MARFIFI-319786 format. One record per atom (N, C-alpha, C): residue in one letter; x negated, y, z; residue number from 1. Coordinates in nm, 4 decimals, always signed. Layout:
<rs>
+----+----------+----------+----------+-----+
: aa :        x :        y :        z :   i :
+----+----------+----------+----------+-----+
:  a :        X :        Y :        Z : NUM :
...
+----+----------+----------+----------+-----+
</rs>
This chain:
<rs>
+----+----------+----------+----------+-----+
: aa :        x :        y :        z :   i :
+----+----------+----------+----------+-----+
:  x :  +0.8572 :  -0.9036 :  -0.5703 :   1 :
:  x :  +0.8326 :  -0.7673 :  -0.6138 :   1 :
:  x :  +0.8116 :  -0.6776 :  -0.4921 :   1 :
:  x :  +0.7290 :  -0.5785 :  -0.5091 :   2 :
:  x :  +0.7024 :  -0.4824 :  -0.4017 :   2 :
:  x :  +0.8311 :  -0.4129 :  -0.3589 :   2 :
:  x :  +0.8351 :  -0.3703 :  -0.2334 :   3 :
:  x :  +0.9529 :  -0.3003 :  -0.1815 :   3 :
:  x :  +0.9108 :  -0.2033 :  -0.0718 :   3 :
:  x :  +0.9939 :  -0.1005 :  -0.0543 :   4 :
:  x :  +0.9684 :  +0.0027 :  +0.0456 :   4 :
:  x :  +1.0384 :  -0.0278 :  +0.1772 :   4 :
:  x :  +0.9710 :  +0.0052 :  +0.2860 :   5 :
:  x :  +1.0276 :  +0.0004 :  +0.4202 :   5 :
:  x :  +1.0202 :  +0.1403 :  +0.4794 :   5 :
:  x :  +1.1168 :  +0.1733 :  +0.5634 :   6 :
:  x :  +1.1111 :  +0.2968 :  +0.6398 :   6 :
:  x :  +1.0354 :  +0.2694 :  +0.7695 :   6 :
:  x :  +0.9337 :  +0.3490 :  +0.7973 :   7 :
:  x :  +0.8568 :  +0.3344 :  +0.9205 :   7 :
:  x :  +0.9320 :  +0.4060 :  +1.0326 :   7 :
:  x :  +0.9661 :  +0.3339 :  +1.1406 :   8 :
:  x :  +1.0351 :  +0.3988 :  +1.2521 :   8 :
:  x :  +0.9529 :  +0.5167 :  +1.3049 :   8 :
:  x :  +1.0200 :  +0.6309 :  +1.3169 :   9 :
:  x :  +0.9515 :  +0.7544 :  +1.3518 :   9 :
:  x :  +1.0313 :  +0.8315 :  +1.4559 :   9 :
:  x :  +0.9599 :  +0.8843 :  +1.5542 :  10 :
:  x :  +1.0203 :  +0.9693 :  +1.6569 :  10 :
:  x :  +0.9587 :  +1.1077 :  +1.6463 :  10 :
:  x :  +1.0440 :  +1.2079 :  +1.6599 :  11 :
:  x :  +0.9982 :  +1.3471 :  +1.6549 :  11 :
:  x :  +1.0461 :  +1.4163 :  +1.7819 :  11 :
:  x :  +0.9548 :  +1.4863 :  +1.8480 :  12 :
:  x :  +0.9915 :  +1.5696 :  +1.9629 :  12 :
:  x :  +0.8999 :  +1.6915 :  +1.9620 :  12 :
:  x :  +0.9143 :  +1.7818 :  +2.0556 :  13 :
:  x :  +0.8337 :  +1.9049 :  +2.0540 :  13 :
:  x :  +0.6824 :  +1.8809 :  +2.0558 :  13 :
:  x :  +0.6392 :  +1.7640 :  +2.1010 :  14 :
:  x :  +0.4956 :  +1.7343 :  +2.1065 :  14 :
:  x :  +0.4393 :  +1.6918 :  +1.9727 :  14 :
:  x :  +0.5269 :  +1.6487 :  +1.8803 :  15 :
:  x :  +0.4796 :  +1.6019 :  +1.7502 :  15 :
:  x :  +0.5591 :  +1.4831 :  +1.7003 :  15 :
:  x :  +0.5025 :  +1.4143 :  +1.6049 :  16 :
:  x :  +0.5684 :  +1.3022 :  +1.5386 :  16 :
:  x :  +0.4896 :  +1.1746 :  +1.5628 :  16 :
:  x :  +0.5608 :  +1.0662 :  +1.5925 :  17 :
:  x :  +0.5001 :  +0.9354 :  +1.6167 :  17 :
:  x :  +0.5682 :  +0.8331 :  +1.5266 :  17 :
:  x :  +0.4893 :  +0.7683 :  +1.4399 :  18 :
:  x :  +0.5405 :  +0.6607 :  +1.3544 :  18 :
:  x :  +0.4746 :  +0.5307 :  +1.3983 :  18 :
:  x :  +0.5548 :  +0.4222 :  +1.4057 :  19 :
:  x :  +0.5061 :  +0.2964 :  +1.4614 :  19 :
:  x :  +0.5321 :  +0.1817 :  +1.3639 :  19 :
:  x :  +0.4284 :  +0.1007 :  +1.3388 :  20 :
:  x :  +0.4380 :  -0.0124 :  +1.2474 :  20 :
:  x :  +0.4556 :  -0.1443 :  +1.3231 :  20 :
:  x :  +0.4691 :  -0.1418 :  +1.4518 :  21 :
:  x :  +0.4807 :  -0.2611 :  +1.5366 :  21 :
:  x :  +0.6029 :  -0.3444 :  +1.4996 :  21 :
:  x :  +0.5797 :  -0.4692 :  +1.4559 :  22 :
:  x :  +0.6884 :  -0.5608 :  +1.4231 :  22 :
:  x :  +0.7595 :  -0.5302 :  +1.2927 :  22 :
:  x :  +0.7109 :  -0.4354 :  +1.2167 :  23 :
:  x :  +0.7761 :  -0.3928 :  +1.0932 :  23 :
:  x :  +0.7416 :  -0.4813 :  +0.9736 :  23 :
:  x :  +0.6192 :  -0.5291 :  +0.9694 :  24 :
:  x :  +0.5703 :  -0.6003 :  +0.8512 :  24 :
:  x :  +0.6018 :  -0.7490 :  +0.8559 :  24 :
:  x :  +0.6146 :  -0.8117 :  +0.7386 :  25 :
:  x :  +0.6435 :  -0.9548 :  +0.7332 :  25 :
:  x :  +0.5173 :  -1.0410 :  +0.7482 :  25 :
:  x :  +0.4128 :  -0.9838 :  +0.8084 :  26 :
:  x :  +0.2880 :  -1.0568 :  +0.8293 :  26 :
:  x :  +0.2129 :  -0.9945 :  +0.9467 :  26 :
:  x :  +0.1201 :  -1.0716 :  +1.0028 :  27 :
:  x :  +0.0294 :  -1.0196 :  +1.1047 :  27 :
:  x :  -0.0851 :  -0.9476 :  +1.0343 :  27 :
:  x :  -0.1254 :  -0.8356 :  +1.0867 :  28 :
:  x :  -0.2319 :  -0.7566 :  +1.0253 :  28 :
:  x :  -0.3674 :  -0.8183 :  +1.0601 :  28 :
:  x :  -0.4440 :  -0.8523 :  +0.9560 :  29 :
:  x :  -0.5780 :  -0.9083 :  +0.9736 :  29 :
:  x :  -0.6872 :  -0.8095 :  +0.9348 :  29 :
:  x :  -0.6495 :  -0.7107 :  +0.8516 :  30 :
:  x :  -0.7490 :  -0.6156 :  +0.8016 :  30 :
:  x :  -0.6804 :  -0.4827 :  +0.7752 :  30 :
:  x :  -0.7491 :  -0.3749 :  +0.8048 :  31 :
:  x :  -0.6991 :  -0.2401 :  +0.7745 :  31 :
:  x :  -0.8132 :  -0.1608 :  +0.7117 :  31 :
:  x :  -0.7810 :  -0.0877 :  +0.6061 :  32 :
:  x :  -0.8791 :  +0.0015 :  +0.5449 :  32 :
:  x :  -0.8048 :  +0.1185 :  +0.4826 :  32 :
:  x :  -0.8785 :  +0.2239 :  +0.4477 :  33 :
:  x :  -0.8119 :  +0.3393 :  +0.3903 :  33 :
:  x :  -0.8968 :  +0.4002 :  +0.2803 :  33 :
:  x :  -0.8273 :  +0.4639 :  +0.1860 :  34 :
:  x :  -0.8906 :  +0.5295 :  +0.0719 :  34 :
:  x :  -0.8689 :  +0.6797 :  +0.0834 :  34 :
:  x :  -0.9721 :  +0.7561 :  +0.0519 :  35 :
:  x :  -0.9605 :  +0.9018 :  +0.0506 :  35 :
:  x :  -1.0674 :  +0.9568 :  -0.0421 :  35 :
:  x :  -1.0575 :  +1.0849 :  -0.0768 :  36 :
:  x :  -1.1480 :  +1.1465 :  -0.1741 :  36 :
:  x :  -1.1497 :  +1.0659 :  -0.3045 :  36 :
:  x :  -1.0344 :  +1.0172 :  -0.3452 :  37 :
:  x :  -1.0236 :  +0.9326 :  -0.4644 :  37 :
:  x :  -1.0172 :  +1.0208 :  -0.5888 :  37 :
:  x :  -1.1005 :  +0.9893 :  -0.6881 :  38 :
:  x :  -1.1063 :  +1.0702 :  -0.8094 :  38 :
:  x :  -1.0587 :  +0.9959 :  -0.9340 :  38 :
:  x :  -1.0262 :  +0.8671 :  -0.9200 :  39 :
:  x :  -0.9783 :  +0.7917 :  -1.0354 :  39 :
:  x :  -0.8898 :  +0.6770 :  -0.9868 :  39 :
:  x :  -0.8293 :  +0.6071 :  -1.0798 :  40 :
:  x :  -0.7390 :  +0.4955 :  -1.0494 :  40 :
:  x :  -0.8098 :  +0.3910 :  -0.9642 :  40 :
:  x :  -0.7366 :  +0.3346 :  -0.8696 :  41 :
:  x :  -0.7884 :  +0.2274 :  -0.7837 :  41 :
:  x :  -0.6988 :  +0.1051 :  -0.7982 :  41 :
:  x :  -0.7482 :  -0.0075 :  -0.7541 :  42 :
:  x :  -0.6703 :  -0.1307 :  -0.7603 :  42 :
:  x :  -0.6979 :  -0.2042 :  -0.8896 :  42 :
:  x :  -0.5973 :  -0.2095 :  -0.9771 :  43 :
:  x :  -0.6041 :  -0.2814 :  -1.1044 :  43 :
:  x :  -0.6360 :  -0.4294 :  -1.0830 :  43 :
:  x :  -0.5640 :  -0.4894 :  -0.9898 :  44 :
:  x :  -0.5817 :  -0.6310 :  -0.9614 :  44 :
:  x :  -0.4567 :  -0.6831 :  -0.8905 :  44 :
:  x :  -0.4583 :  -0.8110 :  -0.8606 :  45 :
:  x :  -0.3573 :  -0.8727 :  -0.7747 :  45 :
:  x :  -0.4317 :  -0.9644 :  -0.6790 :  45 :
:  x :  -0.3604 :  -1.0193 :  -0.5843 :  46 :
:  x :  -0.4208 :  -1.1100 :  -0.4864 :  46 :
:  x :  -0.3647 :  -1.2506 :  -0.5095 :  46 :
:  x :  -0.4330 :  -1.3500 :  -0.4587 :  47 :
:  x :  -0.3827 :  -1.4882 :  -0.4635 :  47 :
:  x :  -0.2940 :  -1.5170 :  -0.3431 :  47 :
:  x :  -0.3358 :  -1.4734 :  -0.2233 :  48 :
:  x :  -0.2593 :  -1.5044 :  -0.1020 :  48 :
:  x :  -0.2297 :  -1.3837 :  -0.0134 :  48 :
:  x :  -0.3017 :  -1.2756 :  -0.0290 :  49 :
:  x :  -0.2903 :  -1.1618 :  +0.0615 :  49 :
:  x :  -0.1730 :  -1.0705 :  +0.0261 :  49 :
:  x :  -0.0897 :  -1.0442 :  +0.1257 :  50 :
:  x :  +0.0138 :  -0.9417 :  +0.1149 :  50 :
:  x :  -0.0423 :  -0.8143 :  +0.1753 :  50 :
:  x :  -0.0101 :  -0.7007 :  +0.1151 :  51 :
:  x :  -0.0597 :  -0.5737 :  +0.1666 :  51 :
:  x :  +0.0556 :  -0.4769 :  +0.1901 :  51 :
:  x :  +0.0345 :  -0.3863 :  +0.2838 :  52 :
:  x :  +0.1295 :  -0.2784 :  +0.3118 :  52 :
:  x :  +0.0534 :  -0.1474 :  +0.2951 :  52 :
:  x :  +0.1101 :  -0.0550 :  +0.2170 :  53 :
:  x :  +0.0446 :  +0.0714 :  +0.1852 :  53 :
:  x :  +0.1240 :  +0.1872 :  +0.2438 :  53 :
:  x :  +0.0535 :  +0.2774 :  +0.3113 :  54 :
:  x :  +0.1150 :  +0.3957 :  +0.3707 :  54 :
:  x :  +0.0291 :  +0.5167 :  +0.3370 :  54 :
:  x :  +0.0899 :  +0.6182 :  +0.2773 :  55 :
:  x :  +0.0190 :  +0.7437 :  +0.2522 :  55 :
:  x :  +0.0211 :  +0.8243 :  +0.3820 :  55 :
:  x :  -0.0908 :  +0.8273 :  +0.4495 :  56 :
:  x :  -0.0984 :  +0.9013 :  +0.5758 :  56 :
:  x :  -0.0970 :  +1.0516 :  +0.5517 :  56 :
:  x :  -0.1476 :  +1.0925 :  +0.4359 :  57 :
:  x :  -0.1490 :  +1.2340 :  +0.3984 :  57 :
:  x :  -0.1395 :  +1.2421 :  +0.2463 :  57 :
:  x :  -0.0711 :  +1.3437 :  +0.1978 :  58 :
:  x :  -0.0639 :  +1.3672 :  +0.0546 :  58 :
:  x :  +0.0373 :  +1.2780 :  -0.0152 :  58 :
:  x :  +0.0078 :  +1.2465 :  -0.1397 :  59 :
:  x :  +0.0984 :  +1.1656 :  -0.2219 :  59 :
:  x :  +0.0168 :  +1.0785 :  -0.3157 :  59 :
:  x :  +0.0641 :  +0.9546 :  -0.3340 :  60 :
:  x :  -0.0027 :  +0.8577 :  -0.4197 :  60 :
:  x :  +0.1034 :  +0.7830 :  -0.4982 :  60 :
:  x :  +0.0800 :  +0.7614 :  -0.6264 :  61 :
:  x :  +0.1679 :  +0.6787 :  -0.7077 :  61 :
:  x :  +0.1108 :  +0.5377 :  -0.7102 :  61 :
:  x :  +0.1981 :  +0.4373 :  -0.6895 :  62 :
:  x :  +0.1558 :  +0.2985 :  -0.6896 :  62 :
:  x :  +0.2394 :  +0.2237 :  -0.7936 :  62 :
:  x :  +0.1721 :  +0.1680 :  -0.8928 :  63 :
:  x :  +0.2369 :  +0.0894 :  -0.9965 :  63 :
:  x :  +0.2280 :  -0.0574 :  -0.9577 :  63 :
:  x :  +0.3401 :  -0.1290 :  -0.9645 :  64 :
:  x :  +0.3437 :  -0.2723 :  -0.9331 :  64 :
:  x :  +0.4164 :  -0.3465 :  -1.0443 :  64 :
:  x :  +0.3672 :  -0.4659 :  -1.0779 :  65 :
:  x :  +0.4279 :  -0.5488 :  -1.1814 :  65 :
:  x :  +0.4128 :  -0.6941 :  -1.1381 :  65 :
:  x :  +0.5263 :  -0.7631 :  -1.1194 :  66 :
:  x :  +0.5221 :  -0.9036 :  -1.0781 :  66 :
:  x :  +0.5346 :  -0.9993 :  -1.1962 :  66 :
:  x :  +0.5269 :  -0.9472 :  -1.3184 :  67 :
:  x :  +0.5398 :  -1.0300 :  -1.4371 :  67 :
:  x :  +0.6804 :  -1.0295 :  -1.4935 :  67 :
:  x :  +0.7772 :  -0.9889 :  -1.4127 :  68 :
:  x :  +0.9166 :  -0.9782 :  -1.4557 :  68 :
:  x :  +0.9643 :  -0.8345 :  -1.4471 :  68 :
:  x :  +0.9285 :  -0.7694 :  -1.3390 :  69 :
:  x :  +0.9719 :  -0.6326 :  -1.3123 :  69 :
:  x :  +0.8502 :  -0.5445 :  -1.2885 :  69 :
:  x :  +0.8530 :  -0.4248 :  -1.3457 :  70 :
:  x :  +0.7484 :  -0.3250 :  -1.3223 :  70 :
:  x :  +0.8137 :  -0.2017 :  -1.2635 :  70 :
:  x :  +0.7479 :  -0.1428 :  -1.1639 :  71 :
:  x :  +0.8030 :  -0.0245 :  -1.0996 :  71 :
:  x :  +0.6900 :  +0.0622 :  -1.0465 :  71 :
:  x :  +0.7102 :  +0.1922 :  -1.0502 :  72 :
:  x :  +0.6163 :  +0.2860 :  -0.9909 :  72 :
:  x :  +0.6807 :  +0.3454 :  -0.8664 :  72 :
:  x :  +0.6083 :  +0.3405 :  -0.7563 :  73 :
:  x :  +0.6554 :  +0.3916 :  -0.6280 :  73 :
:  x :  +0.5763 :  +0.5178 :  -0.5948 :  73 :
:  x :  +0.6435 :  +0.6162 :  -0.5391 :  74 :
:  x :  +0.5766 :  +0.7363 :  -0.4921 :  74 :
:  x :  +0.5688 :  +0.7311 :  -0.3406 :  74 :
:  x :  +0.4476 :  +0.7237 :  -0.2904 :  75 :
:  x :  +0.4257 :  +0.7289 :  -0.1458 :  75 :
:  x :  +0.3876 :  +0.8729 :  -0.1134 :  75 :
:  x :  +0.4813 :  +0.9452 :  -0.0550 :  76 :
:  x :  +0.4597 :  +1.0878 :  -0.0287 :  76 :
:  x :  +0.4946 :  +1.1257 :  +0.1148 :  76 :
:  x :  +0.5024 :  +1.0252 :  +0.2013 :  77 :
:  x :  +0.5336 :  +1.0489 :  +0.3418 :  77 :
:  x :  +0.4795 :  +0.9328 :  +0.4242 :  77 :
:  x :  +0.4244 :  +0.9590 :  +0.5439 :  78 :
:  x :  +0.3810 :  +0.8494 :  +0.6298 :  78 :
:  x :  +0.4987 :  +0.7702 :  +0.6872 :  78 :
:  x :  +0.6190 :  +0.8098 :  +0.6535 :  79 :
:  x :  +0.7384 :  +0.7357 :  +0.6966 :  79 :
:  x :  +0.7768 :  +0.6270 :  +0.5969 :  79 :
:  x :  +0.7039 :  +0.6180 :  +0.4854 :  80 :
:  x :  +0.7290 :  +0.5157 :  +0.3833 :  80 :
:  x :  +0.6174 :  +0.4123 :  +0.3864 :  80 :
:  x :  +0.6549 :  +0.2856 :  +0.3785 :  81 :
:  x :  +0.5585 :  +0.1755 :  +0.3747 :  81 :
:  x :  +0.5938 :  +0.0868 :  +0.2564 :  81 :
:  x :  +0.4997 :  +0.0682 :  +0.1653 :  82 :
:  x :  +0.5207 :  -0.0183 :  +0.0493 :  82 :
:  x :  +0.4579 :  -0.1538 :  +0.0757 :  82 :
:  x :  +0.5395 :  -0.2591 :  +0.0766 :  83 :
:  x :  +0.4903 :  -0.3956 :  +0.0945 :  83 :
:  x :  +0.4680 :  -0.4552 :  -0.0443 :  83 :
:  x :  +0.3443 :  -0.5008 :  -0.0693 :  84 :
:  x :  +0.3067 :  -0.5536 :  -0.2004 :  84 :
:  x :  +0.2684 :  -0.7004 :  -0.1844 :  84 :
:  x :  +0.3509 :  -0.7925 :  -0.2391 :  85 :
:  x :  +0.3179 :  -0.9347 :  -0.2303 :  85 :
:  x :  +0.1981 :  -0.9703 :  -0.3187 :  85 :
:  x :  +0.1385 :  -1.0860 :  -0.2964 :  86 :
:  x :  +0.0154 :  -1.1223 :  -0.3672 :  86 :
:  x :  +0.0274 :  -1.1224 :  -0.5198 :  86 :
:  x :  +0.1368 :  -1.1664 :  -0.5741 :  87 :
:  x :  +0.1481 :  -1.1814 :  -0.7194 :  87 :
:  x :  +0.1677 :  -1.0509 :  -0.7938 :  87 :
:  x :  +0.1899 :  -0.9415 :  -0.7231 :  88 :
:  x :  +0.2090 :  -0.8127 :  -0.7905 :  88 :
:  x :  +0.0754 :  -0.7545 :  -0.8330 :  88 :
:  x :  +0.0600 :  -0.7379 :  -0.9642 :  89 :
:  x :  -0.0530 :  -0.6621 :  -1.0161 :  89 :
:  x :  -0.0259 :  -0.5174 :  -0.9768 :  89 :
:  x :  -0.1273 :  -0.4466 :  -0.9267 :  90 :
:  x :  -0.1041 :  -0.3119 :  -0.8780 :  90 :
:  x :  -0.2213 :  -0.2207 :  -0.9060 :  90 :
:  x :  -0.1875 :  -0.0915 :  -0.9174 :  91 :
:  x :  -0.2906 :  +0.0101 :  -0.9156 :  91 :
:  x :  -0.2361 :  +0.1345 :  -0.8493 :  91 :
:  x :  -0.3254 :  +0.2118 :  -0.7946 :  92 :
:  x :  -0.2912 :  +0.3366 :  -0.7284 :  92 :
:  x :  -0.3519 :  +0.4491 :  -0.8100 :  92 :
:  x :  -0.2705 :  +0.5513 :  -0.8347 :  93 :
:  x :  -0.3142 :  +0.6617 :  -0.9188 :  93 :
:  x :  -0.2444 :  +0.7887 :  -0.8720 :  93 :
:  x :  -0.2781 :  +0.8989 :  -0.9322 :  94 :
:  x :  -0.2099 :  +1.0231 :  -0.8996 :  94 :
:  x :  -0.2338 :  +1.0690 :  -0.7570 :  94 :
:  x :  -0.3504 :  +1.0388 :  -0.7020 :  95 :
:  x :  -0.3825 :  +1.0844 :  -0.5662 :  95 :
:  x :  -0.3840 :  +1.2367 :  -0.5655 :  95 :
:  x :  -0.3020 :  +1.2969 :  -0.4849 :  96 :
:  x :  -0.3051 :  +1.4415 :  -0.4686 :  96 :
:  x :  -0.4249 :  +1.4781 :  -0.3804 :  96 :
:  x :  -0.4693 :  +1.6009 :  -0.3901 :  97 :
:  x :  -0.5845 :  +1.6456 :  -0.3119 :  97 :
:  x :  -0.5607 :  +1.6195 :  -0.1624 :  97 :
:  x :  -0.6620 :  +1.5713 :  -0.0954 :  98 :
:  x :  -0.6595 :  +1.5412 :  +0.0478 :  98 :
:  x :  -0.5718 :  +1.4215 :  +0.0839 :  98 :
:  x :  -0.5330 :  +1.3390 :  -0.0138 :  99 :
:  x :  -0.4517 :  +1.2202 :  +0.0165 :  99 :
:  x :  -0.5348 :  +1.1149 :  +0.0887 :  99 :
:  x :  -0.4682 :  +1.0452 :  +0.1806 : 100 :
:  x :  -0.5287 :  +0.9322 :  +0.2508 : 100 :
:  x :  -0.4302 :  +0.8168 :  +0.2425 : 100 :
:  x :  -0.4764 :  +0.7019 :  +0.1900 : 101 :
:  x :  -0.3923 :  +0.5829 :  +0.1766 : 101 :
:  x :  -0.4428 :  +0.4747 :  +0.2709 : 101 :
:  x :  -0.3583 :  +0.4350 :  +0.3665 : 102 :
:  x :  -0.3880 :  +0.3257 :  +0.4587 : 102 :
:  x :  -0.3354 :  +0.1967 :  +0.3992 : 102 :
:  x :  -0.4187 :  +0.0914 :  +0.4008 : 103 :
:  x :  -0.3784 :  -0.0395 :  +0.3499 : 103 :
:  x :  -0.3965 :  -0.1417 :  +0.4611 : 103 :
:  x :  -0.2877 :  -0.2100 :  +0.4951 : 104 :
:  x :  -0.2868 :  -0.3148 :  +0.5969 : 104 :
:  x :  -0.2716 :  -0.4478 :  +0.5248 : 104 :
:  x :  -0.3558 :  -0.5452 :  +0.5575 : 105 :
:  x :  -0.3588 :  -0.6722 :  +0.4854 : 105 :
:  x :  -0.3284 :  -0.7907 :  +0.5750 : 105 :
:  x :  -0.2668 :  -0.8912 :  +0.5156 : 106 :
:  x :  -0.2314 :  -1.0138 :  +0.5879 : 106 :
:  x :  -0.3507 :  -1.1064 :  +0.6079 : 106 :
:  x :  -0.4579 :  -1.0849 :  +0.5327 : 107 :
:  x :  -0.5765 :  -1.1702 :  +0.5409 : 107 :
:  x :  -0.7024 :  -1.0844 :  +0.5446 : 107 :
:  x :  -0.8075 :  -1.1382 :  +0.5995 : 108 :
:  x :  -0.9377 :  -1.0723 :  +0.5952 : 108 :
:  x :  -0.9884 :  -1.0726 :  +0.4518 : 108 :
:  x :  -1.0859 :  -0.9879 :  +0.4248 : 109 :
:  x :  -1.1391 :  -0.9771 :  +0.2893 : 109 :
:  x :  -1.2017 :  -1.1080 :  +0.2445 : 109 :
:  x :  -1.1664 :  -1.1503 :  +0.1240 : 110 :
:  x :  -1.2240 :  -1.2676 :  +0.0596 : 110 :
:  x :  -1.2303 :  -1.2357 :  -0.0900 : 110 :
:  x :  -1.3505 :  -1.2218 :  -0.1469 : 111 :
:  x :  -1.3589 :  -1.1856 :  -0.2885 : 111 :
:  x :  -1.2890 :  -1.2862 :  -0.3802 : 111 :
:  x :  -1.2764 :  -1.4110 :  -0.3374 : 112 :
:  x :  -1.2091 :  -1.5116 :  -0.4190 : 112 :
:  x :  -1.0573 :  -1.4954 :  -0.4191 : 112 :
:  x :  -1.0037 :  -1.4091 :  -0.3321 : 113 :
:  x :  -0.8595 :  -1.3848 :  -0.3259 : 113 :
:  x :  -0.8154 :  -1.2813 :  -0.4294 : 113 :
:  x :  -0.9091 :  -1.2054 :  -0.4827 : 114 :
:  x :  -0.8754 :  -1.0988 :  -0.5775 : 114 :
:  x :  -0.8830 :  -1.1517 :  -0.7201 : 114 :
:  x :  -0.7776 :  -1.1241 :  -0.7986 : 115 :
:  x :  -0.7706 :  -1.1635 :  -0.9384 : 115 :
:  x :  -0.7823 :  -1.0371 :  -1.0224 : 115 :
:  x :  -0.8925 :  -1.0255 :  -1.0941 : 116 :
:  x :  -0.9203 :  -0.9058 :  -1.1738 : 116 :
:  x :  -0.8785 :  -0.9239 :  -1.3189 : 116 :
:  x :  -0.7796 :  -1.0077 :  -1.3444 : 117 :
:  x :  -0.7344 :  -1.0316 :  -1.4816 : 117 :
:  x :  -0.6778 :  -0.9037 :  -1.5434 : 117 :
:  x :  -0.6745 :  -0.9028 :  -1.6732 : 118 :
:  x :  -0.6144 :  -0.7894 :  -1.7437 : 118 :
:  x :  -0.4666 :  -0.7835 :  -1.7092 : 118 :
:  x :  -0.4144 :  -0.6619 :  -1.7053 : 119 :
:  x :  -0.2742 :  -0.6425 :  -1.6748 : 119 :
:  x :  -0.1880 :  -0.7135 :  -1.7770 : 119 :
:  x :  -0.0839 :  -0.7781 :  -1.7273 : 120 :
:  x :  +0.0054 :  -0.8575 :  -1.8136 : 120 :
:  x :  +0.0697 :  -0.7734 :  -1.9199 : 120 :
+----+----------+----------+----------+-----+
</rs>
């Protein structure tokens, strides 16, 4: 099941620095981000890819369901990182205006890794 991690963050008079180095349970192979989102995204699961989601700006609701447990997570700070294992069916919704969602993946893009089955 998906779970939240706290991103180590330092604050000083110059600003705020958050670091993902060594935080994730996988090596990052791909990074992409979503913005100017006007409708639900995701609605799938992966076969092998684990992903980590961070709201760099704004707030995003992320629904996850591993077939046993379903939970909605609110990503409303760049200090929160949601790790989503491959078997979790997920969608992202409720993007607030100007939201930016960064997604870090354990594998490079492979269309055969995505399962677009109907939600359980």
